[in-house]
C-alpha positions, 0 to 999 in steps of 0.5 A, spaced: 522 471 484 526 473 490 532 474 485 528 479 481 526 482 487 533 483 489 535 486 483 529 491 483 531 493 490 538 494 488 538 498 482 533 503 485 538 503 491 544 505 487 540 510 483 539 514 490 543 520 491 543 525 497 539 531 493 533 527 493 532 528 500 530 535 499 523 537 500 521 530 503 517 531 509 516 525 514 509 528 517 506 528 510 508 521 508 502 515 507 500 511 513 498 504 512 491 504 509 491 512 509 494 516 503 498 522 505 496 529 502 503 530 498 505 529 491 512 528 488 512 535 484 513 536 476 517 530 473 519 528 480 519 520 481 518 516 487 519 508 488 516 504 493 517 497 495 513 493 500 513 486 503 510 482 508 512 477 513 506 473 516 506 469 523 514 471 523 515 467 516 516 470 510 510 470 506 511 471 498 507 478 497 510 484 494 508 491 492 512 495 487 509 502 486 512 507 481 510 515 481 511 520 476 509 527 477 505 530 471 504 537 474 506 541 481 500 538 485 498 532 480 501 525 480 500 518 476 502 512 480 503 505 477 502 499 482 503 491 482 502 486 487 505 479 486 503 474 491 504 466 490 503 461 495 503 454 495 500 449 501 501 442 502 495 438 505 494 431 506 499 430 500 496 434 496 499 441 493 495 447 492 498 453 488 495 460 488 497 466 484 494 472 485 497 478 481 494 485 481 496 492 477 493 498 478 493 506 476 492 512 480 491 519 479 492 523 485 491 531 486 493 535 492 488 540 492 490 544 498 497 544 501 498 546 509 505 547 508 504 552 503 499 557 507 493 553 506 489 552 513 490 544 512 492 539 506 487 535 502 488 530 496 484 526 492 485 520 488 482 515 483 484 508 481 482 503 476 485 496 476 485 489 474 486 482 479 488 475 476 488 469 480 490 462 478 489 456 483 492 449 481 490 443 485 495 436 484 493 430 487 499 425 486 496 419 489 490 419 484 494 423 479 488 428 478 490 436 476 485 442 476 486 449 474 481 455 476 482 462 473 479 468 475 479 475 473 477 482 477 476 489 475 477 494 480 475 501 481 476 506 487 477 513 489 479 516 496 479 523 499 484 525 505 484 531 510 490 532 513 492 537 519 499 537 521 501 540 528 508 540 532 507 533 535 502 530 532 498 529 525 491 527 525 488 524 518 481 523 516 479 519 509 473 517 505 475 511 501 471 507 495 473 500 493 469 496 488 471 489 485 467 485 480 469 478 478 469 476 471 466 469 473 460 472 476 459 479 474 457 481 481 459 487 483 462 488 490 462 495 493 464 499 499 465 506 502 468 507 508 471 512 512 478 511 515 481 515 521 489 516 522 494 519 527 501 520 527 505 521 533 512 525 532 516 521 537 523 524 535 524 530 531 532 532 529 536 535 523 538 528 521 533 523 524 526 523 524 522 517 527 514 517 528 509 512 530 503 511 526 496 508 526 490 508 522 483 504 522 477 503 517 470 504 520 467 499 515 468 492 511 466 488 505 460 484 507 463 478 506 464 472 510 471 472 514 472 479 512 474 484 518 475 492 518 482 493 516 487 496 521 494 497 522 500 500 526 507 501 526 513 506 525 516 510 520 523 513 520 528 517 516 535 517 518 540 521 515 538 519 508 532 520 503 530 514 504 523 512 508 523 506 512 516 504 515 514 498 519 507 496 520 503 490 524 496 489 521 490 485 518 491 486 511 497 485 506 495 488 500 497 495 498 492 495 492 486 499 493 481 494 494 486 489 498 488 495 503 481 495 506 480 487 506 482 485 513 482 478 515 483 474 522 490 474 521 496 478 523 501 481 518 508 484 519 509 489 513 515 493 511 515 498 506 521 502 503 520 509 499 525 513 495 524 519 491 529 521 485 
């Protein structure tokens, strides 16, 4: 899996060119769980790679996103989350695979950089989650396999206002998932707040501190309100690098509002071409 991920990142990096820096605005970049207000533009493309580190050890969870502009202010996004984890307890092996695919349609309704008073964008999402758990006990020579599928739906609306040194954001998000095994729907509507501080603004370097917080959480055991904080930078290139600390690792819509009682260290690389 690491080899495949490395090949994807390497191929995308080789495709980079200086011309891609045109039009990139770090102040309009998406935060941790709050979307940015901008779309890529007609027939323009963007690639996102996100990985996380849990408790200073490598946690095998990867998000890959490809975005295509289908109009000047409308884009379609395809996203996949790959998560594989193995645990050994009392000599037993527990292997968990969690894979998600998601499609989002986003519309930038208002654009402050084009003389509107503020920026406003909305998006709608549909997806699917597949999970598989394998349990092996070598002493008793037992083996069990459990599979589950979930349908996911959601949407968001984000309000964004940019100033010289800071940028507040407000978002209303709806997230829903329905396990096939029970057909019971879990739904959440949550407002979110975000802030961006522009700590360094120069011609060839920009560094911002960002933080966001979801005000509600799913009413499920062990689930908390999602939060994230970190830094974003764009230094002499069309690449944007983001580093976050938060209590959720997923980049798909239902996962990004599911906070748990653990700390995750997330890295995201974004590139437009």
